[in-house]
N, C-alpha and C positions, 0 to 999 in steps of 0.2 A: 536143137531138142531132138533127139533122136525115137522114133515112135518103133514099137516092132510086136509082129504079134509072136506069140511063142506057144508053145503046145503046155500045158499041165497036166496034174492029176485032179481028177476031177472031183477027188473025193478032198476035204480039207476039213481043219479040226474048227471051231470055234474054241477062243479062249471061256476059260469055267469064268471069268470075272464077267464076259459081254452076257453068258447066257443066265445069269443071276441077277443082271442091272434089266433083263429085259424080263426076266420073271417078275423081280420085283413093281415093275413099270406096269404090268399086265395087271397083279393085286391090287398095286394102290388106283389101276382107273377100277378097275371094280367094285375095287370098295369105295370108291366116290358115287360111281351110279349107286349104289346100294344106301348110301347117305342120303345122298340128293333125293331119291326117290321116298326115304322114311322121315327126310328132314319139310319136305314139299319145298324148296329152296336149294340151289346150287353153291354145292361147296366148294373152296377157295382154299388149294392146297399150295399154290407157290409161295414160297416164302419171301422172293426176293420183290412180289408185288405187295406181298404184307408189309414189307419194313417203308419199301420205296414209294409204292402206288403207283408206281411204272410198271408196267409189263415186261416178262423176265425177255433176254434174247431167244425163247424158244416156247413163249408163251403162244398158248395157239394148237401146239401140235395133238393135244388130247387131243381136242375139240374135230381134229385133222382126220386124226384116227378111229372117233366115230364116225366120223364124216364120210370117209373111206368104208368101212363098215356099212355103212348106209346105204355106199353106193352112190356117194355125189365125189367122185375124186376133184375135178375144178374147184369145188366149194372146200375139198381138204385144201387146193392147193393155195388158193387168197388164205385162211388162218394165217400160214409160214411157208410165201413164197422157196427161200433160200434153202429152209431143211428140206422141203419136199421134193424139191429140184436133186439136190445131195442126196436125199432115200432115192429117189430115182434113179440115179447113176448106180447106184452101191446096185439095186434089183435087177439092174439089165448087164453089169456086169457078175453079178453070182449068176443068172441067166445066160450066158454065151458061156463061162466058164463051166457047169452042172452039165446043158447042152453037149457045147463042142470040145469042150475038157482047152479051152483056149483063154487067154486073155493079152490083154494090152498094156505092155510098158512102154511105159515114157520115159526116159532121163534126161534130166537138165541139169544144162550147167548152175554154177553158181550163183551165176546174177538172173539165169531168167528163174530158177530158183524163188530167189529172194524175189523178184516182179509178182514170183506167182501167190507166194504169202501177202503181198501187199495187195494184190487183186482179192483175196477171199477176205483180206479184213476187212479191205473195203465194201464189198459184198454183203458183208455179215451185216455191216455198222449199217446202213442202206436197210438192210431187211431187219433192221431192230428198230431205225425209224420209222419205217412203214409198221409194222407191228404198234408200233407207241401210237398211232395218229390211225391208222385204219381199223383194227385190230381190237387193240386195248383187252 
């Protein structure tokens, strides 16, 4: 494994599809808030949960986002630890790039890459079990 800190441009462009997904998610969240307030009960939008009765691997993300907006960062992390840990790393890397115009490049051998994928999948599955049993 080789780790390098390299100089990059402070500016970077997001793909249009990523911007559209984020905007769609934000609009959907606002719609859920309005519907929940109007109907006086929570609205369930997760199709996976509706079909299987089990929470999906990303369940708790929207509740966590609303917790962050309310200033409850630890509560947000408890809703979905894996997702919010990855999100924190993303924001840290983006902040370093925007502030210092530097980024970390990690070069992995094929064996290290395979081990990294196995570890990521194991963490993802462990997080899903946590979400099923503790978040629901």
